[in-house]
C-alpha positions as CSV (number, residue, x, y, z in Angstrom):
1,M,-38.1,34.0,-18.3
2,T,-37.5,32.3,-15.0
3,V,-35.1,29.5,-14.5
4,L,-37.9,27.0,-13.8
5,N,-39.4,27.7,-17.3
6,S,-36.2,27.3,-19.2
7,T,-36.1,24.6,-21.9
8,Y,-32.8,23.4,-20.7
9,L,-34.0,22.8,-17.2
10,K,-37.0,20.9,-18.5
11,Y,-34.7,18.8,-20.6
12,V,-32.5,18.0,-17.7
13,L,-35.4,17.1,-15.4
14,N,-37.0,14.9,-18.0
15,S,-33.7,13.2,-18.6
16,I,-33.4,12.4,-14.9
17,I,-37.0,11.4,-14.3
18,H,-37.8,9.6,-17.6
19,P,-34.6,7.7,-18.6
20,R,-36.4,5.3,-20.9
21,Y,-37.7,8.1,-23.2
22,D,-34.3,9.7,-23.9
23,N,-31.2,7.7,-24.5
24,S,-29.2,10.4,-26.2
25,I,-25.6,10.7,-25.1
26,K,-26.5,14.1,-23.6
27,A,-29.3,12.6,-21.4
28,Q,-27.1,9.6,-20.5
29,A,-24.3,11.9,-19.5
30,I,-26.7,13.7,-17.1
31,R,-27.8,10.4,-15.6
32,Q,-24.2,9.0,-15.5
33,F,-23.2,12.1,-13.6
34,L,-25.9,11.3,-10.9
35,S,-24.9,7.6,-10.9
36,G,-21.3,8.6,-10.7
37,C,-22.0,10.8,-7.7
38,V,-23.6,7.9,-5.8
39,A,-20.8,5.5,-6.8
40,T,-18.1,8.1,-6.1
41,L,-19.4,8.8,-2.7
42,C,-19.5,5.1,-2.0
43,D,-15.9,4.7,-3.3
44,F,-14.6,7.8,-1.6
45,F,-16.0,7.0,1.9
46,I,-14.9,3.4,1.8
47,F,-11.4,4.6,0.6
48,W,-11.4,7.3,3.4
49,F,-12.4,4.7,6.0
50,Y,-9.5,2.3,5.0
51,I,-7.0,5.2,4.9
52,T,-8.0,6.3,8.4
53,I,-7.4,2.8,9.7
54,E,-4.0,2.9,8.0
55,L,-4.6,0.3,5.3
56,D,-2.2,0.7,2.4
57,P,-3.7,3.2,-0.1
58,L,-3.3,0.8,-3.1
59,L,-5.2,-1.9,-1.2
60,A,-7.8,0.6,0.0
61,A,-8.4,1.7,-3.6
62,I,-9.0,-1.8,-4.7
63,C,-11.6,-2.4,-1.9
64,S,-13.4,0.9,-2.4
65,A,-13.5,0.5,-6.2
66,S,-14.9,-3.0,-5.9
67,A,-17.8,-1.8,-3.7
68,S,-18.6,1.1,-5.9
69,L,-18.3,-1.1,-9.0
70,V,-21.3,-3.2,-8.0
71,V,-23.3,-0.1,-7.0
72,N,-22.5,1.7,-10.3
73,F,-23.2,-1.3,-12.5
74,F,-26.8,-1.7,-11.4
75,I,-27.5,2.0,-11.4
76,T,-26.0,2.3,-14.9
77,R,-27.8,-0.8,-16.2
78,Y,-31.2,0.2,-15.0
79,Y,-31.1,3.9,-14.8
80,V,-28.4,5.5,-17.0
81,I,-28.7,3.3,-20.0
82,G,-32.4,2.5,-19.6
83,E,-34.1,0.2,-22.1
84,I,-31.1,-0.4,-24.2
85,H,-29.7,-3.0,-21.8
86,K,-32.7,-5.3,-22.5
87,Q,-31.6,-5.6,-26.2
88,T,-28.1,-6.7,-25.4
89,K,-26.2,-9.3,-23.4
90,T,-27.3,-11.2,-20.3
91,V,-26.8,-9.5,-16.9
92,G,-23.9,-11.8,-16.2
93,A,-22.2,-11.1,-19.5
94,Q,-22.8,-7.4,-19.1
95,F,-21.3,-7.5,-15.6
96,L,-18.2,-9.3,-16.8
97,V,-17.6,-6.7,-19.6
98,Y,-18.4,-3.9,-17.1
99,V,-15.8,-5.4,-14.7
100,G,-13.3,-5.3,-17.5
101,T,-13.9,-1.7,-18.2
102,A,-13.9,-0.9,-14.4
103,L,-10.5,-2.5,-14.2
104,V,-9.3,0.1,-16.7
105,S,-10.8,2.8,-14.4
106,L,-9.0,1.2,-11.4
107,A,-5.7,1.1,-13.4
108,I,-6.1,4.8,-14.3
109,F,-6.5,5.6,-10.6
110,Q,-3.7,3.3,-9.5
111,I,-1.3,4.9,-12.0
112,L,-2.2,8.4,-10.8
113,L,-1.9,7.2,-7.2
114,L,1.5,5.7,-7.9
115,V,2.8,8.8,-9.6
116,F,1.3,11.5,-7.4
117,H,1.3,9.8,-4.0
118,Y,4.2,7.5,-4.0
119,W,6.6,9.4,-6.3
120,L,5.5,13.0,-5.7
121,D,4.2,12.7,-2.2
122,F,0.7,14.1,-2.7
123,D,-2.1,13.2,-0.2
124,P,-3.9,10.1,-1.6
125,L,-7.3,11.7,-1.0
126,Y,-6.3,14.6,-3.3
127,V,-5.2,12.2,-5.9
128,K,-8.6,10.4,-5.6
129,I,-10.5,13.6,-6.0
130,A,-8.4,14.7,-9.0
131,S,-9.0,11.3,-10.8
132,I,-12.8,11.6,-10.6
133,P,-13.3,13.5,-13.9
134,V,-11.0,11.2,-15.9
135,V,-12.8,8.1,-14.5
136,Y,-16.2,9.7,-15.2
137,I,-15.5,10.2,-18.9
138,W,-14.1,6.7,-19.3
139,T,-17.1,5.2,-17.5
140,L,-19.7,7.1,-19.6
141,L,-18.0,6.2,-22.9
142,S,-17.3,2.6,-22.0
143,S,-20.8,2.0,-20.7
144,R,-22.5,3.4,-23.8
145,F,-20.2,2.1,-26.5
146,I,-18.8,-1.2,-25.0
147,V,-20.9,-2.6,-22.1
148,F,-24.4,-1.8,-23.1
149,N,-24.0,-1.3,-26.8
150,K,-26.8,-3.2,-28.6
151,N,-24.6,-3.6,-31.7
152,N,-21.8,-5.2,-29.7
153,N,-23.3,-8.7,-29.1
154,K,-20.1,-10.7,-28.8
155,F,-21.2,-12.0,-25.4
156,A,-24.9,-12.3,-26.2
157,N,-27.0,-15.3,-25.1
């Protein structure tokens, strides 16, 4: 059996290419990984740019996280979650809830940065890299169960 004929590879490719047909947590995790890669690259390169021009790392983190937040929201809304978002809150309400969950992501990173960079003197770029898996898991779970949850209509029209 070749790798190209494997059932798992077909599942992964279908999850990537046809998000509206598979909204399982497994398929969303695959799409969230891709979305997270794009948003993380955006975040990382903006953070790196501000660090190289010697902006304070805490302020650089806020700027880079803000830019990647907008990118990731729209990728998550239309690609990762798929059709579910149409059954829930308005775009504005979803974005406000998403911002709230993103602030938790930023707080996670800020705490790690405070501890590992300011107190333990690690390079801020290493702290940024180490925080990625934690923020990924939080983003996946909060997107699925808080922001785009069709049963959570507290902010519905």
